[in-house]
C-alpha positions as CSV (number, residue, x, y, z in Angstrom):
1,M,-208.4,-105.9,-121.5
2,K,-205.2,-108.2,-121.3
3,A,-203.9,-105.9,-119.5
4,F,-206.6,-104.2,-117.6
5,I,-206.4,-107.7,-116.0
6,I,-202.8,-108.3,-115.4
7,Q,-203.2,-104.6,-113.4
8,Y,-205.6,-105.3,-111.0
9,I,-205.9,-109.6,-110.8
10,D,-205.7,-108.4,-107.4
11,A,-209.2,-106.5,-106.6
12,I,-210.4,-108.4,-109.5
13,I,-209.9,-112.0,-107.8
14,P,-211.4,-111.3,-104.6
15,F,-214.1,-108.8,-106.4
16,A,-215.9,-111.2,-108.2
17,G,-214.9,-113.8,-105.5
18,G,-217.8,-111.7,-103.3
19,L,-219.5,-112.3,-106.2
20,Y,-220.2,-116.0,-106.5
21,G,-220.1,-116.0,-103.1
22,A,-223.3,-113.7,-102.9
23,Y,-225.3,-115.2,-105.8
24,L,-224.5,-118.7,-104.5
25,S,-225.5,-117.5,-100.5
26,W,-228.2,-115.3,-101.5
27,W,-229.6,-117.0,-104.5
28,R,-228.7,-120.5,-105.2
29,L,-228.6,-121.2,-101.8
30,R,-231.4,-118.8,-100.0
31,T,-233.1,-121.7,-98.0
32,S,-230.2,-123.2,-96.8
33,S,-229.6,-123.0,-93.1
34,R,-226.6,-124.8,-92.9
35,T,-223.6,-122.5,-90.7
36,S,-221.7,-122.4,-93.9
37,V,-223.7,-120.7,-96.1
38,R,-224.8,-118.0,-93.3
39,I,-220.5,-117.0,-93.1
40,L,-220.7,-116.7,-96.7
41,R,-223.8,-114.8,-96.8
42,I,-221.1,-112.4,-94.0
43,L,-217.8,-112.9,-96.2
44,S,-219.4,-112.2,-99.4
45,P,-219.9,-108.3,-99.2
46,L,-216.6,-108.2,-97.6
47,L,-215.1,-109.1,-100.0
48,V,-216.6,-107.3,-102.7
49,I,-215.8,-103.5,-100.6
50,F,-211.8,-105.6,-100.1
51,G,-212.0,-105.3,-104.1
52,L,-213.5,-102.4,-104.4
53,L,-210.4,-100.9,-102.5
54,Q,-207.4,-102.6,-104.2
55,F,-208.9,-101.7,-107.3
56,A,-208.5,-97.9,-105.2
57,L,-205.4,-98.9,-104.5
58,L,-204.0,-100.2,-108.0
59,S,-205.4,-96.9,-109.9
60,H,-203.5,-94.7,-108.0
61,P,-200.3,-95.9,-107.0
62,S,-197.8,-94.4,-104.2
63,Y,-194.8,-94.1,-105.8
64,N,-190.5,-93.0,-104.0
65,W,-188.6,-91.9,-106.7
66,Q,-185.3,-91.5,-106.5
67,R,-182.4,-90.2,-108.8
68,V,-180.0,-92.9,-109.2
69,Y,-176.5,-93.0,-111.3
70,T,-174.5,-94.6,-113.2
71,N,-171.6,-95.9,-112.1
72,D,-169.4,-92.1,-113.2
73,H,-172.2,-90.4,-112.2
74,R,-172.1,-88.9,-115.8
75,A,-175.8,-89.4,-116.3
76,S,-178.5,-90.1,-114.2
77,A,-183.1,-90.6,-114.4
78,E,-185.8,-90.7,-111.6
79,F,-187.0,-94.0,-111.0
80,P,-190.4,-95.2,-108.7
81,R,-188.9,-97.9,-106.2
82,S,-185.9,-99.8,-105.7
83,T,-183.4,-100.3,-108.9
84,T,-181.6,-103.7,-109.4
85,T,-177.8,-103.8,-111.3
86,E,-176.4,-105.7,-114.5
87,E,-173.2,-106.0,-115.2
88,L,-173.5,-107.7,-118.9
89,P,-171.0,-111.0,-118.9
90,N,-169.6,-111.2,-122.6
91,S,-169.3,-107.3,-123.0
92,A,-166.7,-104.5,-121.7
93,G,-168.1,-101.8,-119.4
94,T,-172.1,-102.1,-120.1
95,V,-173.9,-102.3,-117.0
96,T,-178.0,-101.8,-116.5
97,I,-180.0,-100.3,-113.5
98,R,-183.6,-101.3,-113.6
99,C,-186.8,-102.0,-112.4
100,S,-190.1,-102.6,-113.1
101,V,-193.1,-101.1,-113.0
102,P,-195.3,-103.2,-109.9
103,N,-198.5,-104.4,-111.2
104,R,-197.6,-102.8,-114.7
105,D,-195.8,-104.3,-117.8
106,I,-193.1,-101.7,-117.7
107,D,-189.2,-102.2,-117.3
108,L,-187.6,-98.8,-116.1
109,R,-183.8,-98.8,-117.4
110,L,-180.8,-96.7,-117.3
111,S,-177.5,-97.9,-119.1
112,Q,-173.9,-97.2,-119.2
113,N,-171.7,-98.6,-122.2
114,E,-168.8,-98.0,-122.6
115,I,-166.6,-97.3,-126.2
116,P,-164.1,-99.7,-127.3
117,T,-160.4,-99.3,-127.3
118,G,-160.1,-98.2,-131.0
119,S,-163.3,-96.7,-131.9
120,E,-162.6,-92.9,-130.2
121,N,-162.9,-91.5,-133.2
122,L,-166.6,-92.4,-134.5
123,T,-168.2,-90.0,-135.2
124,A,-171.9,-89.6,-133.0
125,E,-173.8,-90.0,-135.8
126,Q,-171.7,-93.6,-136.6
127,R,-172.4,-94.5,-133.6
128,L,-176.0,-94.2,-134.0
129,E,-176.7,-95.9,-137.2
130,G,-174.3,-98.4,-135.8
131,L,-177.4,-98.6,-132.9
132,K,-180.0,-99.0,-135.7
133,S,-178.3,-101.2,-137.9
134,Y,-177.9,-103.5,-134.5
135,F,-181.8,-102.7,-134.0
136,S,-183.3,-103.9,-136.9
137,Q,-180.7,-107.1,-136.7
138,Q,-183.1,-107.8,-133.5
139,G,-186.4,-107.6,-135.5
140,V,-187.0,-103.8,-134.1
141,T,-188.7,-101.4,-136.2
142,I,-188.1,-98.0,-135.5
143,I,-190.9,-95.5,-135.4
144,S,-189.2,-92.9,-135.1
145,C,-185.5,-90.8,-134.2
146,D,-184.8,-87.1,-133.2
147,P,-182.2,-85.0,-131.9
148,D,-182.1,-84.3,-127.9
149,D,-180.4,-81.5,-126.3
150,H,-177.8,-82.2,-123.5
151,G,-176.5,-79.2,-124.5
152,S,-172.9,-80.4,-126.1
153,I,-173.6,-83.6,-126.0
154,A,-174.7,-86.0,-128.8
155,G,-178.4,-86.6,-128.2
156,Y,-180.8,-88.7,-129.2
157,R,-184.4,-89.5,-128.7
158,M,-186.4,-92.6,-130.6
159,M,-189.7,-94.1,-130.3
160,L,-189.1,-98.2,-131.4
161,E,-191.8,-101.2,-131.5
162,K,-190.8,-104.8,-131.3
163,N,-193.1,-108.0,-131.2
164,D,-195.5,-106.7,-134.3
165,N,-196.2,-103.6,-132.6
166,K,-196.7,-105.3,-129.7
167,T,-193.8,-104.6,-127.7
168,R,-193.2,-100.0,-127.8
169,I,-189.4,-98.8,-126.5
170,L,-188.8,-94.8,-125.3
171,M,-185.5,-94.4,-125.7
172,R,-183.0,-91.0,-124.9
173,I,-179.6,-91.6,-126.1
174,A,-176.5,-89.3,-125.0
175,I,-173.5,-89.6,-126.6
176,T,-169.8,-88.9,-125.6
177,N,-166.2,-89.9,-126.6
178,K,-165.8,-92.8,-123.6
179,A,-169.6,-93.6,-123.0
180,I,-173.4,-94.4,-124.6
181,Y,-175.7,-93.6,-121.5
182,R,-179.0,-94.3,-122.1
183,A,-182.6,-94.0,-120.7
184,M,-185.2,-97.4,-121.9
185,V,-188.9,-97.8,-121.3
186,T,-190.9,-101.2,-122.6
187,S,-194.2,-101.7,-122.0
188,A,-197.2,-103.7,-123.5
189,P,-200.4,-102.5,-124.9
190,G,-202.5,-100.6,-122.4
191,F,-199.9,-99.1,-120.9
192,H,-197.6,-97.4,-123.1
193,D,-199.5,-93.5,-121.7
194,D,-199.0,-94.1,-118.3
195,P,-197.8,-91.6,-116.2
196,T,-195.1,-93.7,-114.8
197,I,-193.0,-93.5,-118.8
198,S,-193.2,-89.9,-119.2
199,R,-191.8,-89.1,-115.6
200,F,-188.6,-91.5,-115.9
201,I,-187.7,-90.5,-119.3
202,N,-187.6,-87.2,-119.9
203,S,-185.7,-87.2,-116.1
204,F,-182.6,-88.6,-117.9
205,T,-180.0,-86.2,-117.5
206,V,-176.5,-86.3,-118.8
207,Q,-173.7,-84.1,-116.9
């Protein structure tokens, strides 16, 4: 219910307001001849119609999907709208491209993490174990971790949960000798099966 309200709040407000206005003007104040009541009788059904139109638009959002690349152009994914780029101030070579899906509690990220000098000889499996250890320290539960095909590049597909299983994280990881690339989706209950998630996560590629 909470997810539904968040997703359709822009439709719920005019729709509910129109119903309430109709109730007041046609039932509670039906004998009133005041100008404000007569105006309310006209506006109320218009608000209901506007709310229904908003429901229809929000149920079938229009996106402008575009492929976005990391700084080195090795990894990319499709985003449904414009993105922002963030570079972590206390980490070397960590750049994240992200966007939030409108009217949905969904966050999409594409990141590039450069391998620190001196740790180039670690295997992909060792790096994966390091990621798992980090997630555990952050209170994140690993639901599944399976190999992911990126040709000759080692890759993994993971599902994680946090906040008492209220938040789900889907992640695809590609590990090279120079960087770790990740496509990650964070979603709240009610949005885990949104088609935006599958399109984004499945569009992740590494060259």
